[in-house]
C-alpha positions in Angstrom: 6.7 18.6 4.4 8.4 15.8 5.5 8.1 15.7 8.9 4.5 16.8 8.6 3.7 13.6 6.3 6.2 11.1 8.0 3.7 8.8 9.4 1.5 8.3 6.0 4.7 8.4 3.9 6.0 5.6 5.9 2.7 3.9 5.3 2.7 4.4 1.8 5.9 2.3 1.5 5.1 -0.7 4.1 2.1 -0.7 2.2 3.4 -1.1 -1.6 6.3 -3.9 -0.3 2.8 -5.8 1.5 1.0 -5.7 -1.8 3.8 -6.7 -3.5 4.8 -9.6 -1.0 0.6 -10.2 -1.2 1.0 -10.4 -5.4 4.0 -12.5 -5.0 3.0 -15.3 -2.7 -1.0 -15.1 -2.7 -2.0 -13.0 -5.6 -4.1 -14.0 -8.5 -3.0 -17.6 -10.7 -6.1 -17.2 -12.9 -5.6 -13.1 -14.0 -9.1 -12.1 -13.3 -8.3 -10.8 -10.3 -8.3 -6.6 -11.1 -5.6 -5.7 -8.1 -3.7 -8.8 -7.3 -3.1 -10.3 -10.6 -0.5 -7.4 -11.3 2.2 -6.3 -9.2 1.8 -2.6 -10.0 -1.8 -3.0 -9.7 -1.3 -4.9 -6.0 1.2 -2.5 -4.9 0.1 0.6 -5.3 -3.5 -0.3 -3.9 -1.7 -1.5 -0.6 0.1 1.4 -1.0 -2.9 3.9 -1.1 -4.2 1.9 2.0 -1.5 1.9 4.1 -1.4 5.7 3.5 -4.8 5.9 4.2 -4.7 4.0 7.2 -1.6 6.0 8.9 -2.8 9.3 7.8 -5.4 8.5 10.7 -2.8 8.3 13.6 -0.9 11.7 12.8 -1.5 14.1 14.8 -3.0 17.5 13.8 -1.6 20.9 14.2 
């Protein structure tokens, strides 16, 4: 299973890290932003987007 979805899983990991870094350095200080005001929301959203982006580059068998 890991070989089949390797790029997607890498995208999820990279996206999660980038999402947390986005929250940490840019984020929403006022708390009104639903995604970037919470580190969990930001990490999960970016992980989802990273997984979707990297899944486009997988070869279909």
